[in-house]
C-alpha positions as CSV (number, residue, x, y, z in Angstrom):
1,M,6.5,-40.2,29.4
2,N,4.1,-39.4,32.2
3,M,4.9,-36.7,34.7
4,R,2.9,-35.1,37.5
5,I,2.4,-31.3,37.8
6,T,4.0,-30.3,41.1
7,K,3.6,-26.5,40.8
8,I,1.9,-23.8,38.8
9,E,2.9,-20.2,39.6
10,S,2.7,-16.7,38.1
11,Q,5.8,-15.5,36.4
12,Q,7.4,-12.5,38.1
13,K,8.0,-10.4,35.0
14,N,4.6,-11.3,33.5
15,P,1.8,-12.0,36.0
16,G,-0.6,-12.9,33.1
17,R,1.5,-16.0,32.4
18,K,2.0,-19.1,34.4
19,S,5.0,-21.4,34.8
20,I,4.2,-25.1,35.0
21,Y,6.5,-27.5,36.8
22,A,6.3,-31.3,36.6
23,D,8.3,-33.6,38.9
24,G,9.9,-30.5,40.3
25,E,11.2,-29.3,36.9
26,F,10.0,-26.4,34.8
27,V,8.3,-27.8,31.6
28,V,6.4,-24.9,29.9
29,G,5.2,-21.4,30.3
30,V,1.6,-20.5,29.2
31,S,-0.8,-17.6,29.3
32,D,-3.7,-17.6,31.8
33,E,-6.0,-18.1,28.9
34,T,-4.2,-21.2,27.6
35,L,-4.0,-22.7,31.1
36,L,-7.8,-22.1,31.7
37,R,-8.7,-23.8,28.4
38,A,-6.3,-26.7,29.2
39,G,-7.9,-27.2,32.7
40,L,-4.6,-28.2,34.3
41,R,-4.1,-28.2,38.0
42,T,-1.4,-29.2,40.5
43,G,-1.4,-32.9,40.8
44,D,-2.6,-33.7,37.3
45,E,-0.5,-35.9,35.1
46,I,1.0,-34.4,32.0
47,T,2.8,-36.1,29.0
48,D,5.4,-34.8,26.5
49,E,2.7,-34.9,23.9
50,R,0.4,-32.7,26.0
51,I,3.3,-30.2,26.6
52,R,4.0,-30.0,22.8
53,A,0.3,-29.3,22.3
54,L,0.3,-26.5,24.9
55,V,3.3,-24.9,23.3
56,Q,1.6,-24.9,19.9
57,E,-1.6,-23.6,21.4
58,E,0.3,-20.9,23.1
59,E,2.0,-19.9,19.9
60,T,-1.4,-19.6,18.1
61,S,-2.8,-17.5,21.0
62,S,0.3,-15.3,20.9
63,A,-0.1,-14.8,17.1
64,K,-3.7,-13.9,17.6
65,R,-2.9,-11.3,20.2
66,V,-0.2,-9.7,18.0
67,A,-2.7,-9.6,15.1
68,L,-5.5,-8.1,17.2
69,R,-3.1,-5.3,18.4
70,F,-2.2,-4.6,14.8
71,L,-5.8,-4.5,13.8
72,A,-6.6,-2.1,16.6
73,H,-5.0,0.8,14.7
74,R,-6.9,0.4,11.5
75,P,-8.4,-2.4,9.2
76,R,-5.8,-4.6,7.6
77,T,-5.5,-7.0,4.6
78,K,-4.6,-10.7,5.0
79,K,-1.2,-9.8,3.5
80,E,-0.5,-7.1,6.1
81,I,-1.4,-9.6,8.9
82,R,0.7,-12.3,7.3
83,D,3.7,-10.0,6.9
84,K,3.4,-8.7,10.5
85,L,3.3,-12.2,12.0
86,R,6.2,-13.3,9.8
87,E,8.1,-10.3,11.0
88,K,7.5,-11.5,14.6
89,E,8.8,-14.9,13.5
90,F,5.7,-17.0,14.0
91,A,5.6,-20.3,12.1
92,E,3.4,-20.7,9.0
93,P,0.8,-23.1,10.6
94,E,0.1,-20.5,13.4
95,I,-0.1,-17.7,10.9
96,K,-2.5,-19.6,8.7
97,Q,-4.7,-20.6,11.6
98,T,-4.7,-17.0,13.0
99,I,-5.8,-15.6,9.6
100,E,-8.5,-18.2,9.2
101,N,-9.8,-17.5,12.8
102,L,-9.9,-13.7,12.1
103,E,-11.7,-14.2,8.8
104,R,-14.3,-16.5,10.5
105,V,-15.2,-13.9,13.1
106,G,-15.3,-11.1,10.5
107,L,-12.3,-9.2,11.7
108,L,-10.4,-9.8,8.4
109,N,-12.1,-9.3,5.1
110,D,-10.2,-8.1,2.0
111,T,-13.4,-7.4,0.1
112,E,-14.7,-5.1,2.8
113,F,-11.3,-3.6,3.2
114,A,-11.0,-2.7,-0.4
115,R,-14.5,-1.1,-0.4
116,M,-13.8,1.0,2.6
117,Y,-10.3,2.0,1.3
118,V,-11.7,3.2,-2.0
119,R,-14.7,5.0,-0.4
120,D,-12.4,6.9,2.1
121,A,-9.9,7.8,-0.6
122,L,-12.5,9.2,-2.9
123,A,-14.2,11.1,-0.1
124,A,-10.9,12.7,0.8
125,K,-10.0,14.0,-2.7
126,P,-10.5,13.2,-6.4
127,T,-8.4,10.1,-7.2
128,G,-8.0,8.0,-10.3
129,R,-8.7,4.3,-10.3
130,M,-5.1,3.5,-11.5
131,L,-3.7,4.8,-8.2
132,L,-6.3,3.1,-6.1
133,K,-5.7,-0.2,-8.0
134,R,-1.9,0.0,-7.5
135,K,-2.2,0.7,-3.8
136,L,-4.7,-2.1,-3.2
137,L,-2.6,-4.6,-5.1
138,M,0.4,-3.5,-3.0
139,L,-1.6,-4.2,0.1
140,G,-2.2,-7.7,-1.1
141,V,-5.9,-7.6,-2.2
142,E,-6.5,-10.0,-5.0
143,K,-6.8,-8.5,-8.5
144,S,-10.3,-9.8,-9.1
145,T,-11.5,-8.2,-5.9
146,V,-9.7,-4.9,-6.7
147,D,-11.3,-4.8,-10.2
148,E,-14.8,-5.5,-9.0
149,T,-14.5,-2.9,-6.2
150,L,-13.3,-0.2,-8.5
151,Q,-15.9,-1.0,-11.1
152,N,-18.6,-0.6,-8.5
153,A,-17.1,2.5,-6.9
154,F,-16.6,4.3,-10.3
155,A,-20.0,3.3,-11.7
156,D,-21.5,6.7,-11.0
157,I,-18.3,8.8,-11.2
158,D,-17.2,10.6,-14.4
159,E,-13.4,10.4,-14.1
160,R,-12.9,13.2,-16.7
161,E,-15.1,15.6,-14.8
162,A,-13.3,14.6,-11.5
163,A,-9.9,15.2,-13.2
164,L,-11.0,18.5,-14.5
165,D,-12.2,19.6,-11.1
166,A,-8.9,18.5,-9.5
167,G,-6.9,20.3,-12.2
168,R,-8.8,23.5,-11.8
169,K,-8.2,23.4,-8.0
170,F,-4.5,22.8,-8.6
171,L,-4.3,25.8,-10.9
172,R,-6.2,28.0,-8.5
173,K,-3.9,27.1,-5.6
174,S,-0.7,27.2,-7.6
175,I,-0.2,30.8,-8.8
176,S,3.5,29.9,-9.5
177,V,2.3,27.3,-12.1
178,R,0.4,30.0,-14.0
179,K,3.4,32.3,-13.9
180,A,5.9,29.6,-14.6
181,G,6.1,30.4,-18.3
182,H,5.0,28.9,-21.6
183,E,2.3,26.3,-22.3
184,A,4.7,23.3,-22.4
185,N,5.8,23.9,-18.8
186,L,2.2,24.4,-17.6
187,R,1.2,21.2,-19.5
188,H,4.0,19.2,-17.8
189,R,3.1,20.4,-14.3
190,L,-0.6,19.6,-14.8
191,A,0.2,16.2,-16.3
192,S,2.5,15.3,-13.4
193,F,-0.2,16.3,-10.9
194,L,-2.9,14.3,-12.5
195,T,-0.6,11.3,-12.9
196,R,0.2,11.4,-9.2
197,R,-3.6,11.4,-8.5
198,G,-3.8,8.2,-10.4
199,Y,-5.6,9.1,-13.6
200,S,-4.9,7.3,-16.9
201,W,-3.5,9.0,-19.9
202,E,-6.8,8.5,-21.6
203,T,-8.3,10.8,-19.0
204,I,-5.4,13.1,-18.6
205,E,-5.0,14.0,-22.3
206,P,-8.5,15.5,-22.9
207,T,-8.3,17.1,-19.4
208,L,-5.1,18.9,-20.3
209,K,-6.6,20.3,-23.5
210,A,-9.7,21.5,-21.7
211,L,-7.7,23.1,-18.8
212,L,-5.2,24.8,-21.1
213,K,-8.0,26.2,-23.2
214,E,-9.6,27.5,-20.0
215,S,-6.3,29.0,-18.9
216,D,-5.9,30.8,-22.2
217,E,-9.4,32.3,-22.0
């Protein structure tokens, strides 16, 4: 059905959006950006098919704006963007297109995200690869990407030395741990601390022996 646009006006509550009227009736509301791309003016003909296309384009643009605001706070993974857009009740086609667009322009890159995440975490404090792997997987980074990132990041890191250093600092800062009692209690506290830092038992066990020996001396 062909109709003729009779009026295009700014919306009172949102001046950045326009209401389009055809044959005297409201047909669709769009952003200034969508209207500019469509090139519509008063007097132009518009069909039901064109209106549906405008609605879909507007949904995609809206999803992109939400994603960009979300990205403004910090880098995100594809899963985080997908979950955010689903939370805002966007349809899957708009979500898929938004993610593809963001990847194409380099604003969304799970490989780069994983590299930066691991780099920043290790710079902040000694952290085991198990904890980093668990967190990256929870954020939606693919296992193969996580494994490769961690392999590269820990290529020049001796985890046992890092765990020893972290354990020594823990003991120095926690006088109550050293005064807490017998060796079993001290061992448990240290093991719990190193586990929370993400070290494997293969690393924790020899680290505990070394730290308890140092503590006795």
